[in-house]
N, C-alpha and C positions, 0 to 999 in steps of 0.2 A: 502493499498498499504506501510507503516512505517514494518509492519509485515511480509511482503514479501521481504521487501527489508533487512531487519535485519537476519531472517534466510537467506538468500542466502551468506549474508558477514561473518556470523557465519558461513557457510559451508567452507566460501572460506578462513576464517582464521584459522579451524580446517586442513583444508587441508596443509595449508602452516607451520600451526603447525607438519607435518608429514610428509611432504618433505624436509624442512629448515634442521632439523637435519638429515635426513639419508645423504643427500651431505655433512653436516658439519662434521659428523664422518667420511669422509674419508679423513681428518685433523687431524694428529696427537694431540689429548688433541684439538679438535674443538669445542667439546661438554661446556668445562670450558671456553676458549677462548671467545667463542661467545654466550655461554647460548640460542640456538635458538631459542629452546619454550618459553623464555623469552617473545618472542617479538609480537606473535600472541594474547597471554593475555593480556597484555598490551594496546593493540591496539585495540582490544575489547573493553573494558572497557573505552578508550579513546572516542573510534568511536560510540560505540553502547549502552552500558550503563554496570551498574554494572552487571545484570541478565545475559548478553551476554559474559562478560568476565568472571564469573562464571563458564556456560559452557563451554567456550573455555579455558578457565584454568585448568577444571578438566579433557576434553578430550583430549589435546595435549597429557599429561604427558600416559596416560591408553592406550592409542590407540597405542604410541609407544610403548610401555613396548608389547604389546599384537602382533603388528605386527612384532616388531625388535628385541624385547626383551633388551629394553634399554628404561630408564633406571630402576634398578633391586634395590630390597632389600629397606634399609631405603631412599635410596636415593628417589627412587618413592615413596615413602610415604610423603618425605618431598616434593618434588614436588607437590603431590595431595594437598598440601596445600599451599605451598608457592603461585603459578602458581593461583588457583581462589583466593586467596587475592590481586594480582597485579589485576586479572580483575574486583572484586567487589570495592577495592580500586580506580583504577584511573577513574572508572565511578561515583562512590560518589564525589571523588573529582572534577571532572570535572563538575558535577550539583552543587557543593558547591561553585566554583568560577564562575560563569555562570554569574557575573556581570562584573569579570576582562577583562582584555584583554585577546587574544588568547594565546600568547607567556607566557604571566604569568601561565594563566588555564592549558598549555598543562606542561608546564617544572615544574610546582609546583605539579602538580595531576602527574606528571611521578616520580619524584624524591620520593614524600610522598610516594607512592603506593611501589615503590621500597623498600623503607625502612621499611615497615610493613609489606612486603611479607617475605623477608629477616627475620626479626626478626619470623615471622610465621613458617618460613622452621627452623631455628634454633631450637626454642620452640621444635618442632616436633622431629626433630634430637635429641634434648636431651633426652625426652620422650622415644622415640624407643630406643635409644642404652644405656641410662644413664648418668650420672653426671660421673661416674669412665672412661666412653672410651667418654663422649662429655664432652669439660669445653668451655666458654667465648673466650681464645685463639683460640681453633679449629675453632669456631663458626668465630669467625670476619677474620681467613685466611680462610676459606673454602668459607665464603659470601662475604668479600668483597676483602681480597688482591687478592686471587687466580682470582678472574674473575672481577678483574678492568678494563682489554681489554672489557669484553662484557659489563661493567657499560657504559664506554667511547661512548662504539657504539653504545647502545641503547640510551643512552643521544642526540647522532646526527643522529641517523637514525629513531628512532622512533617518533619525531618530524616531520621531513623531510616527511615521509611518511603521518603523518596526514594531515599536510597542502598540501600536493597534492592530498590526496584524500575531502579534504573542496574545496580546487579549481573545482575540477570535478564534486561538487557537490554530494560528498556521505557519507558527514558529514552535519547533522540537527542542532545538538545540538548549 
């Protein structure tokens, strides 16, 4: 039964990872302000585990690219690394912190995963673009400063959704 539940929730989160960016793209600069594909990847890791987090994290940017043509180029490549890292890391941290209170588990896993994913995305961007076009300053401004509203939204929204899913008995860990 657990496998069926995980498959269904994984599919649902992938669907959210397609619909949410399509809606957010209607807002000028909405993708940067909200980082909507990050939400399902992080939730998949927190709720389902690292394998499902990996699946959702890789499926969302690829399917969005095929269906809507966004993200493109080096951004697509970076997101195809960043989002799976979010999913894997959040799932691993949730398991590693299993003896902690739920708030510590969720916020600790979320914060650590967001940092690791951004580091992985930045390294990927530097490898793709080269260090003459990509620097530490560009990385910090694009992955932290420019996405500060999204980071804040994720730190509020994702734990709220996690605890709502837990209350509805969708979270079993």
